[in-house]
C-alpha positions as CSV (number, residue, x, y, z in Angstrom):
1,M,109.0,89.3,133.9
2,N,110.6,87.4,131.0
3,E,111.0,89.6,127.9
4,I,109.4,87.0,125.6
5,I,106.3,86.7,127.8
6,K,106.0,90.5,127.8
7,L,106.2,90.5,124.0
8,A,103.6,87.7,123.8
9,E,101.2,89.7,126.0
10,Y,101.7,92.8,123.9
11,I,100.9,90.9,120.7
12,S,97.9,89.2,122.2
13,E,96.4,92.4,123.6
14,F,97.2,94.8,120.8
15,N,94.2,96.6,119.3
16,L,94.3,98.9,116.3
17,D,91.5,101.0,117.8
18,K,93.9,102.3,120.4
19,V,96.6,103.3,117.9
20,P,97.3,107.0,117.2
21,Q,96.3,108.1,113.7
22,N,99.9,108.8,112.7
23,V,100.8,105.2,113.5
24,L,98.0,103.9,111.3
25,E,98.9,106.2,108.4
26,T,102.6,105.3,108.7
27,T,101.8,101.6,108.7
28,K,99.9,101.8,105.5
29,I,102.8,103.7,103.9
30,C,105.2,101.0,105.1
31,V,102.9,98.4,103.5
32,L,102.8,100.3,100.2
33,D,106.6,100.9,100.2
34,S,107.3,97.2,100.9
35,F,104.8,95.8,98.5
36,A,106.0,98.0,95.7
37,A,109.6,97.1,96.3
38,A,108.7,93.4,96.0
39,V,106.5,93.8,92.9
40,G,109.2,95.8,91.2
41,A,111.5,92.8,91.4
42,S,108.9,90.3,90.3
43,Q,110.2,90.0,86.7
44,D,113.8,89.7,87.7
45,E,115.3,86.7,85.9
46,T,116.6,85.1,89.1
47,I,113.2,85.5,90.8
48,K,111.4,84.0,87.8
49,G,113.8,81.0,87.8
50,I,113.1,80.5,91.5
51,I,109.4,80.6,91.0
52,E,109.6,78.1,88.2
53,E,111.5,75.7,90.3
54,Y,109.1,76.0,93.2
55,Q,106.1,75.4,90.9
56,K,107.6,72.0,90.0
57,I,107.5,71.0,93.7
58,Y,104.3,72.8,94.9
59,R,101.2,72.6,92.8
60,N,98.3,74.3,94.6
61,D,95.7,76.2,92.6
62,N,94.0,77.3,95.8
63,G,97.1,78.8,97.4
64,I,98.4,82.3,97.8
65,Y,99.5,84.5,94.9
66,V,103.2,85.2,94.3
67,W,103.1,88.9,93.8
68,G,103.3,90.0,90.2
69,H,102.6,86.5,88.8
70,E,99.5,84.4,88.1
71,V,101.1,81.7,90.3
72,R,99.7,80.4,93.5
73,L,101.7,78.5,96.1
74,P,101.1,77.2,99.7
75,V,101.1,80.1,102.1
76,V,104.6,79.4,103.6
77,Q,106.2,79.2,100.1
78,A,104.3,82.3,98.9
79,A,105.5,84.3,101.8
80,F,109.0,83.0,101.3
81,I,109.2,84.1,97.7
82,N,107.4,87.4,98.2
83,A,109.8,88.2,101.0
84,M,112.7,87.4,98.7
85,M,111.4,89.7,96.1
86,G,111.0,92.5,98.7
87,H,114.8,92.5,99.3
88,K,116.0,92.1,95.7
89,L,116.1,95.7,94.5
90,E,117.6,97.1,97.8
91,L,114.6,99.5,98.0
92,D,113.0,98.1,101.1
93,D,112.6,100.1,104.3
94,V,115.2,100.3,107.1
95,H,114.7,100.7,110.9
96,T,118.0,102.4,111.5
97,G,118.0,102.0,115.3
98,S,118.1,98.2,114.9
99,K,119.6,98.0,111.4
100,T,116.7,95.8,110.3
101,H,114.8,95.7,107.0
102,I,111.5,95.0,108.6
103,G,109.0,95.5,105.7
104,T,110.5,92.8,103.5
105,V,109.9,90.2,106.3
106,V,106.7,91.4,108.0
107,V,104.6,92.6,105.1
108,P,104.8,89.4,103.1
109,T,104.3,87.3,106.2
110,A,101.2,89.3,107.2
111,L,99.6,89.7,103.8
112,C,100.0,86.1,102.7
113,L,98.7,84.7,106.0
114,A,95.8,87.3,106.1
115,Q,94.7,86.0,102.7
116,Q,95.0,82.4,103.8
117,L,92.9,83.1,106.9
118,N,90.4,85.4,105.3
119,S,91.4,88.1,107.8
120,S,90.1,91.6,107.7
121,G,92.2,94.7,106.8
122,K,92.1,95.7,110.5
123,D,93.5,92.3,111.5
124,F,96.2,92.6,108.8
125,L,97.4,96.0,110.0
126,E,97.5,94.9,113.6
127,A,99.7,92.0,112.6
128,V,102.0,94.4,110.6
129,I,102.4,96.8,113.6
130,C,103.1,93.9,116.0
131,G,105.7,92.6,113.6
132,Y,107.5,96.0,113.3
133,E,107.4,96.6,117.0
134,V,108.8,93.2,117.9
135,M,111.4,92.9,115.2
136,S,112.8,96.4,115.8
137,R,113.1,95.8,119.5
138,I,114.8,92.4,119.1
139,G,117.2,94.1,116.7
140,M,118.0,96.9,119.1
141,G,118.4,94.4,121.9
142,F,121.1,92.5,120.0
143,G,123.4,95.6,120.2
144,V,123.6,96.8,116.6
145,S,127.4,97.3,116.2
146,S,128.6,94.3,118.0
147,H,126.0,92.0,116.4
148,R,126.9,93.2,112.9
149,N,130.6,93.3,113.5
150,K,130.5,89.6,114.4
151,G,129.1,89.0,110.9
152,W,125.4,88.5,111.7
153,H,122.6,89.9,109.4
154,V,120.0,91.3,111.8
155,T,117.3,91.3,109.2
156,S,117.2,87.6,109.5
157,T,118.3,87.1,113.1
158,A,115.6,89.5,114.3
159,G,113.4,88.8,111.3
160,T,112.2,85.4,112.6
161,F,110.7,87.2,115.6
162,G,109.0,89.8,113.5
163,A,107.4,87.2,111.3
164,A,106.3,85.1,114.3
165,A,104.8,88.2,115.9
166,A,102.8,89.0,112.8
167,A,101.7,85.4,112.3
168,A,100.7,84.9,115.9
169,K,98.5,88.0,115.9
170,L,96.7,86.8,112.7
171,M,96.3,83.3,114.0
172,K,95.0,84.6,117.3
173,L,97.3,82.5,119.4
174,S,97.1,82.6,123.1
175,V,99.8,84.4,125.2
176,E,101.4,81.0,126.0
177,E,101.3,79.8,122.3
178,T,102.7,83.2,121.2
179,A,105.6,82.9,123.6
180,H,106.4,79.4,122.4
181,A,106.3,80.6,118.8
182,L,108.7,83.4,119.6
183,G,111.0,81.0,121.3
184,M,110.9,78.7,118.3
185,A,111.5,81.7,116.0
186,G,114.5,82.6,118.0
187,T,116.1,79.2,117.8
188,Q,115.9,79.5,114.0
189,S,117.7,82.8,113.9
190,F,120.4,82.9,111.2
191,G,122.0,84.9,108.4
192,L,125.6,86.0,107.8
193,W,127.3,88.7,105.8
194,A,129.7,86.3,104.1
195,F,127.8,86.9,100.8
196,L,129.7,90.2,100.4
197,E,133.1,88.5,100.2
198,D,131.9,86.1,97.4
199,S,129.5,88.6,95.7
200,A,126.9,86.0,96.2
201,S,123.2,86.7,95.5
202,S,122.0,84.9,98.6
203,K,121.3,87.9,100.8
204,I,117.6,87.8,99.6
205,L,117.3,84.4,101.2
206,H,117.6,86.0,104.6
207,P,114.2,87.8,104.9
208,A,112.6,84.9,102.9
209,R,113.7,82.3,105.4
210,A,112.8,84.5,108.3
211,A,109.3,84.9,107.0
212,A,108.8,81.2,106.5
213,S,110.4,80.3,109.8
214,G,108.1,82.7,111.7
215,I,105.0,81.4,110.1
216,E,106.0,77.8,110.7
217,A,106.9,78.5,114.4
218,C,103.3,79.7,114.9
219,F,101.9,76.6,113.1
220,L,104.0,74.4,115.5
221,A,102.9,76.4,118.6
222,K,99.3,76.0,117.6
223,A,99.9,72.3,117.2
224,G,101.2,72.1,120.8
225,M,105.0,72.2,120.3
226,T,106.7,74.3,122.9
227,G,109.7,76.7,122.3
228,P,112.4,78.1,124.6
229,V,110.7,81.1,126.3
230,S,114.2,81.8,127.8
231,I,115.7,82.1,124.3
232,L,117.1,85.6,124.9
233,S,118.4,85.0,128.5
234,A,119.0,81.3,129.0
235,R,122.1,80.4,131.0
236,D,123.1,77.9,128.3
237,G,122.1,78.9,124.8
238,S,121.1,82.5,125.1
239,L,120.6,83.9,121.6
240,F,121.8,87.4,122.6
241,R,124.9,86.2,124.4
242,A,125.8,83.9,121.5
243,M,125.5,86.6,118.9
244,S,126.7,89.8,120.6
245,D,129.1,91.2,123.2
246,E,126.9,94.3,123.7
247,Y,123.3,93.0,123.9
248,D,120.8,94.8,126.1
249,L,117.7,92.8,127.2
250,T,116.0,95.9,128.5
251,L,115.6,97.3,125.0
252,V,113.4,94.4,124.0
253,T,110.5,95.8,126.0
254,K,111.5,99.4,126.7
255,D,108.5,101.7,126.0
256,L,106.6,98.9,124.5
257,G,103.0,100.1,123.8
258,T,103.9,103.8,124.3
259,V,106.7,104.4,121.7
260,Y,106.0,103.0,118.2
261,E,109.2,102.1,116.5
262,I,107.3,101.9,113.2
263,L,107.5,105.7,113.2
264,N,111.3,105.4,113.2
265,V,111.6,103.7,109.8
266,D,113.6,105.0,106.9
267,N,112.3,104.9,103.3
268,K,115.0,104.3,100.8
269,P,115.2,106.7,97.7
270,Y,118.1,104.9,96.1
271,P,118.2,101.1,95.1
272,C,121.4,100.2,97.0
273,C,122.7,99.5,100.5
274,R,121.5,102.1,102.9
275,S,125.1,102.7,104.1
276,T,125.9,104.2,100.7
277,H,123.0,106.7,100.8
278,C,124.8,109.4,102.9
279,A,127.7,109.4,100.3
280,I,125.1,109.6,97.5
281,D,123.5,112.6,99.2
282,S,126.9,114.2,99.6
283,A,127.7,113.8,95.9
284,L,124.4,115.3,94.9
285,K,125.0,118.3,97.2
286,L,128.5,118.8,95.7
287,R,127.1,118.6,92.2
288,E,124.3,121.1,93.0
289,N,126.5,123.6,94.8
290,H,129.7,123.4,92.7
291,S,130.5,123.2,89.1
292,I,133.1,120.4,89.0
293,S,133.7,117.5,86.8
294,A,135.4,114.1,87.3
295,D,138.4,115.5,85.5
296,D,138.8,118.2,88.1
297,V,139.0,115.7,90.9
298,K,142.3,114.5,92.3
299,K,141.0,112.5,95.3
300,V,137.8,111.9,97.3
301,V,137.8,110.8,100.9
302,I,134.6,109.6,102.5
303,D,134.7,109.3,106.3
304,T,131.8,107.2,107.7
305,Y,130.9,104.8,110.5
306,L,132.7,101.5,110.9
307,V,129.8,99.3,109.7
308,G,129.3,101.4,106.6
309,Y,133.0,101.1,105.8
310,K,133.0,97.4,106.3
311,Q,129.9,96.8,104.2
312,C,130.6,99.3,101.4
313,G,134.2,100.3,101.3
314,L,136.4,97.5,102.6
315,T,136.2,94.6,100.2
316,E,137.7,94.4,96.8
317,G,134.1,94.1,95.4
318,S,133.1,97.4,96.9
319,R,136.3,99.2,95.8
320,N,136.2,97.8,92.3
321,P,132.7,96.5,91.6
322,K,131.9,94.3,88.6
323,T,128.5,92.8,89.4
324,P,125.2,94.4,90.4
325,T,125.5,93.1,93.9
326,E,129.0,94.5,94.3
327,A,127.9,97.9,92.9
328,K,124.9,98.1,95.3
329,F,127.4,97.7,98.2
330,S,130.0,100.1,96.9
331,T,130.3,103.6,98.3
332,P,132.9,104.5,95.6
333,Y,130.6,103.4,92.8
334,T,127.4,105.0,94.0
335,F,129.2,108.2,94.9
336,A,130.7,108.4,91.5
337,D,127.4,107.5,89.8
338,A,125.6,110.3,91.6
339,M,128.4,112.8,90.7
340,V,128.5,111.9,87.1
341,N,124.9,111.3,86.4
342,G,123.0,113.4,89.0
343,S,121.0,110.4,90.1
344,V,121.2,106.8,91.3
345,V,118.5,104.6,89.8
346,L,117.8,100.9,89.1
347,E,119.1,101.1,85.6
348,H,122.5,102.1,86.9
349,F,123.2,98.7,88.3
350,S,123.3,96.7,85.1
351,E,126.7,95.2,84.3
352,D,127.0,97.4,81.2
353,F,126.4,100.6,83.2
354,I,128.8,99.5,86.0
355,S,131.7,99.4,83.5
356,D,131.0,103.0,82.3
357,T,134.5,104.6,82.0
358,N,133.4,108.0,83.4
359,I,132.1,106.5,86.6
360,K,135.1,104.1,86.8
361,K,137.5,107.0,86.4
362,L,136.0,108.9,89.4
363,S,135.3,105.9,91.6
364,D,139.0,104.9,91.4
365,K,139.8,108.2,93.2
366,V,137.5,107.5,96.1
367,E,138.8,106.3,99.4
368,V,136.3,105.2,102.2
369,R,137.5,105.3,105.8
370,A,136.0,104.4,109.2
371,D,135.7,107.5,111.4
372,D,135.3,107.4,115.1
373,E,133.0,110.4,115.2
374,F,130.5,108.8,112.8
375,T,130.9,105.4,114.4
376,A,130.0,106.9,117.8
377,R,126.8,108.4,116.3
378,Y,125.7,105.1,114.7
379,P,123.1,103.6,114.7
380,N,121.1,106.7,115.6
381,H,122.7,108.5,112.7
382,W,124.1,107.0,109.5
383,G,126.3,109.8,108.2
384,C,129.5,110.7,106.5
385,R,131.8,113.5,105.6
386,T,133.0,113.8,102.0
387,T,136.2,115.8,101.1
388,V,137.0,116.4,97.5
389,T,140.5,117.5,96.7
390,L,140.7,119.2,93.3
391,K,143.7,119.2,90.9
392,D,144.2,122.9,91.4
393,G,144.9,122.2,95.1
394,S,141.6,123.5,96.5
395,S,139.2,121.2,98.4
396,L,135.5,121.0,99.0
397,S,133.8,119.3,102.0
398,V,130.2,118.4,102.8
399,E,128.8,116.5,105.8
400,V,125.6,114.5,105.8
401,Q,124.4,113.5,109.2
402,D,121.2,111.7,108.1
403,A,120.5,110.4,104.6
404,T,117.4,111.4,102.6
405,G,114.5,109.3,103.6
406,S,115.5,109.0,107.3
407,V,113.3,110.1,110.2
408,C,115.5,113.2,110.5
409,S,115.4,113.9,106.8
410,P,112.0,112.4,105.7
411,V,110.4,112.0,102.4
412,S,106.7,112.8,101.9
413,E,103.8,110.5,101.3
414,N,103.7,111.8,97.7
415,D,107.4,110.8,97.4
416,I,106.5,107.3,98.5
417,K,103.7,107.1,96.0
418,S,105.9,108.4,93.2
419,K,108.5,105.8,94.1
420,A,105.9,103.0,94.3
421,A,104.1,103.8,91.0
422,P,106.7,102.6,88.5
423,L,107.5,99.5,90.6
424,L,103.9,98.5,90.8
425,R,103.4,99.2,87.1
426,V,105.6,96.2,86.4
427,A,102.5,94.0,87.1
428,Y,99.5,96.0,88.2
429,D,97.3,99.0,87.8
430,E,99.4,101.1,90.2
431,N,96.6,103.6,91.0
432,N,94.2,100.8,92.0
433,V,96.8,99.1,94.2
434,I,97.8,102.4,95.9
435,D,94.2,103.2,96.6
436,K,93.5,99.7,98.0
437,I,96.5,99.8,100.3
438,L,95.9,103.3,101.7
439,D,92.3,102.3,102.5
440,I,93.1,98.8,103.7
441,E,91.7,99.1,107.2
442,K,88.2,99.2,105.7
443,Q,88.7,95.8,103.9
444,T,86.5,93.1,105.5
445,D,88.0,90.1,103.8
446,M,91.6,90.1,102.6
447,S,91.1,86.9,100.6
448,L,88.7,88.7,98.3
449,N,89.9,92.3,98.3
450,M,93.7,91.9,98.2
451,Y,94.2,89.5,95.3
452,L,95.9,92.3,93.5
453,N,96.5,90.2,90.4
454,N,92.9,90.8,89.3
């Protein structure tokens, strides 16, 4: 059977009552993590400027709240901006098997539409799970390495499907309508990594447009428009064939309904590209186990997987960062920051902090290399080996197979709460929000209970 039809049937038939308890609890943690990451970015100057411009175009007092603001916009635009905020701080979750940032697409889509439709908390959680399961499987089907190495950003290319899946579930589309919505979502797949070369800030557009496109695809399907159900496998115009040399259609529906990919999501402890996190962990381990200073170091070599090298060690911006975007995608900078300061936090990505001479002195000694061993392990394991050569001729080495926050090196629910609290505090009573989200399946009307601005 056609993979899109199978996904549509899964979405239509999915019922939270049949979900294992650990899946339910994990889903609520994903919602909390994603919502907090977005709220934490709500007062960013770029975000505030975008909201101001959108307010000039869309005036809708009965719309959906932009998170962290007393501003309402029509549902598509609200989801668009909320998804943008979710990606801004680089703290959003990662499904490593598909290299997708799912929460920043699916959670805004589902929460905004659930409010628009007066859905229940149960309806909302069903939509979130459908979005995670569909988006992760489309991402895996692309063939992670080939898809990325062609320059595609899978959070957006697969994200349109995740958003459409969540929206279709909330709108209670038929199997046929859902299949058409997924087809229309796929024909809107987009998103390229060119922003790295220019140090552009447009990466946050990717989950935002994916969220909006997924919702609109469902609106159009409900209105009777048909989409290409053969979007993944068409003889002419196959999305997978166009975007990858190593795609695998079987992964789209493999173990669908029995294996929950939402259980395989990483929670990010550091506000930067996930591909830098193994290097950060290696720096913290070296700092903990050895008494060395930047002045003691002659050279640092970090061997990692090819994609991690390309994203965070190849470009001039990653080797010599000057802007927050470049620093967040710089393995040399984040490694040096961790070694010098013993932590990597949001405040360390201001332009003043980036120019710190102690960090600069150490980061200039860092070389990042692509290593076949780590490349072969990827995307199941996002690891690295760090070798520090000291001026006295001795060397130290540490290997990180899986970064902190991964499924193989997980953080606790309390860790997620501790991460969420200061982010939520930017705009809300954090304890109230955390309690609401972790009890969300009991909410009967999301339009009344989840206006978190109150």
